N, C-alpha and C positions, 0 to 999 in steps of 0.2 A: 551690278546692273541696275539702271534707273527704273523706277516704277512709273508707269503711265498714269497720269492723273487727269481727269476731265474737269475743265473749267466750266462749271455750270452757269456762271454769270455771263460768259462771253456771248452766247446766242441772244441774250436780252440787251446787250450793249449796242450802241449805235454802230460800231464797227462790225459786230457779229451780225446784226440785222442786215447791214449792207452787204456783207459777204453772202448771206443766205439769199438775199434778193438777187445778187449777181448770178448765183448758181441757178436759181429758178428761171431767170430771164434767159441765161445762156442755154439752158436745157430746152426752153420753149423755142428759142431761135434755131437750135440744132434740129429739133423735131420738125419745124416748118420747112427747113431746107431739105431734110431727108425725105419728108413726105411729098414734097413737090418735085423731087428729082432734080434739084438744082445742081449747078456746077459744083464739082468736087472741091474747089477752093473755098466755096462758101461753107460747105459741110465741114471741111478740115478746120477752118478758123473757129467756127462755133464749137466744134468738138474739143479743140485744143483749149479754148477759153473755159469751157465747162470743166475739163479735167484739172487745169491749173488752179482754177478758183476753188474747186473741191479740195485740192491738196493744201492750199493756203488755209482754207477753213479748218481742215483737220489739224494742221500745224498749230494754229492758235487754240483750237478747241482742246487738244491733248497737251497743251503747254510744251510742245516740243521746241518752240523758239527759245525758251529759257534753258532747255537742257543742251541744245546744240548751239553753242555760242561762237562757233567758228565762222559764222556768216551773220551779217547784219540783215536779219530777215525783214525788218521793216523797210529797209532800202530796197531789198530784192522785190518786195511786194509793190513798192512804188514804181519801180522800173517795169515790172510786169504790167501794172495797170496802165501806165503811159503808153507802152508799146502796144498793148492790146487795144487801147483807144485809137491809136493811129491806124492799125490794121483794120479795125472795125469801121472807121471812117471811110477808108478807101473801098473796102469790100461791100459794105452795106449801101454805099451810094451807087456802086455799080449794080447791085441787086435791085435797087429801087428804080434806077434809070432803065435797065434792061427789062425788068418785070415780065419775064417770060410767062409767068402764071401768078395766080393770087398767093400761092404758098411762098414763092420767092419774094413777092412784095411784102407779105406779112413778116417773113424772116428778116428782110432788110429793115423794116420799121422797128422790129424788136431789137435788131442789132444796134440801131441808133439809140434806143432806150438803154441798151447795155453799155454803149459808149458813154452816155451821161453818168451811169452808175460807176463806171471805171474811173472817170475823172473825179467824181465826188469822193470815191474811195481813196484815190491818190491824194486829194487835198486833205482828207481826214488823217491819213497816215503822215503827211508832211507836218501837220500840227503836233503829232505825237513825238516826232523825232526831235532830239535835242542837239541841233547842229552847233558845234563850237562850245557847248557848255561842258564844264568840268564834270567828270564822273568819279564815283567811288570815293574811297577814303583819302586818296592822295590829293583830292581837290582842295584848292586854296579856300580858306574860310574868311 
């Protein structure tokens, strides 16, 4: 059985700081939508984004991505970030346009900030991926 090991340097890295910022902004967005009694779709999206970002943060923090090699976690994280950004764009624009109350408006604005964080995260992750580069010992020298 593999031992869980905490990567203490990850929270101080740019990727770790960005993940923590995404969790905090997603949580603030969720709280704004819940407190204002917004439409359930707004709450569901903010809640789902909060949970998924926490799961990816834990994945990297506990170095589980290196232990579970059956999935390319970086690519899964990129796909999650891009899809979250698309959903956030639609839902948060609706929240801002409809602005039933100030809490919904604040949640929509925070959601757009979260959208920017998702796109920055996806770009950072794309830079770390080694598309088409040889890996491992069998790589040509």
